[in-house]
C-alpha positions, 0 to 999 in steps of 0.5 A: 518501541513496538509496545509504544507504537501498538498503544498509539495505534489503539489510541488514535483508532479510538479517537478516529471512531469516537470523534467527528461531526457527531461524537460517540461516547466510549460507553456507546462505542462499547455497546455498538461493538458488543451488539448491545445497541440498536442497529437502526440508531444513528450512532450505530450506523455512523460507527459501523458503516463509516468510521470503523471501515475508515479507521481499519482502512487507514491502519491497513493502508498505512501498514501496507505502504510503509512496509512496501517502502521498507522492502523496496528500499532494502531490495534496491539498497536505495534510500529514495526508493518507494512504490511510487518512485519505481512506477507501481502507483502509476501502473495502478492509476492507469489500470483504474482509469482504463477500468473507468473508461472501458467499464463505466457501469461497473465502478466496483471493478476499479479497486480490482483493476488498480491491484492488477495494474500494480502487480502487473507493473512490478512484474513487467519492470522485473522482466525488463530488468532481467533481460538486461541484468537484474541489478538494483540499479537496473531495476530502479532505472527501469522503474523510473522509465516505466513510471514516466511512460505510465504517467504519460498514459494517465495524462493521455486518458485524462485528455481523451476521456475527461468525462470518465475521469470524473468518477476516478478523480477521488481515486487519483487524489487518494483518500479514505472518505469513501471506503466501505467494508466491501472495499476492504474485504478484497484487499485485507487478505492480501495485505495481511498475507504480505505483512506476514511474508515480509516479516518472515523474510526480514533476515534476507532483507538484512543481508541484501542491504549489505550489498549484492557481492556480500549477499552472494558471499553469504550464500543468498540467492540474490535474484530469487529473493529480490524477485520475491520481495518485489512481488510482496511489495507490489501486492502490498502497494497494489492492495492499499492503492485499490481502496485508498487511491494513489497516496504518496510519500507514506512508503518513502517517509515512514521507513526513514522515520521508524529507522531513526528510532528502531535502527536498521534491523528489519526484524524490528523495522518491519513490525514497527 
């Protein structure tokens, strides 16, 4: 399955780069990628400045959101958990809107604001849950409550400053049409580091899915690893949201679809 998934990624990446309003032949694409094409030609500009960044963004955002969803489902042992369910996306959206309102002449700060908002929301949820006993049920309920509050904040900003929201409307809808290489530079490092960290902690996720009591019996420091994994999921989701906007359902549905094919062992689930 891993080999098949990798082959599919490569095939669809090639289709994404070659096909569109203007078709690019495989030979042209090879010349562009290996530096044998004229940098001023329309084909070169289309591939290097539009389609290649968009394809890379799709791969990075899909991987980050899917792995973040798998992590949260394992940590909370809840099949319905995902970054948008526990409020991480709402935190990113509110932070992005506040950037648009407070710093209208610095739109380049919006992705960074979304990343910081997602991470801050996850840390706040965990801090509140810790004060009341950081069980998985407490974290879920805290996340749902926090997500509702942050969504209300988004509505309040939208009503109070509708003119500022116009610039952030595409971000709130989610999409990859406006992605550039500059947007990806900030997020790609965080996503790759988060994916590697998730791979190294796959065994701990397997233990957490057995239940808190069983995990403690097996010697796992549940609260410590739960905290580390939630931070990793927040970093992945926040980095993806920073350039792709508030995309939903990827983090919820993809882990379930992959689980049907590869099983529940996170050593195979995470890379898949």
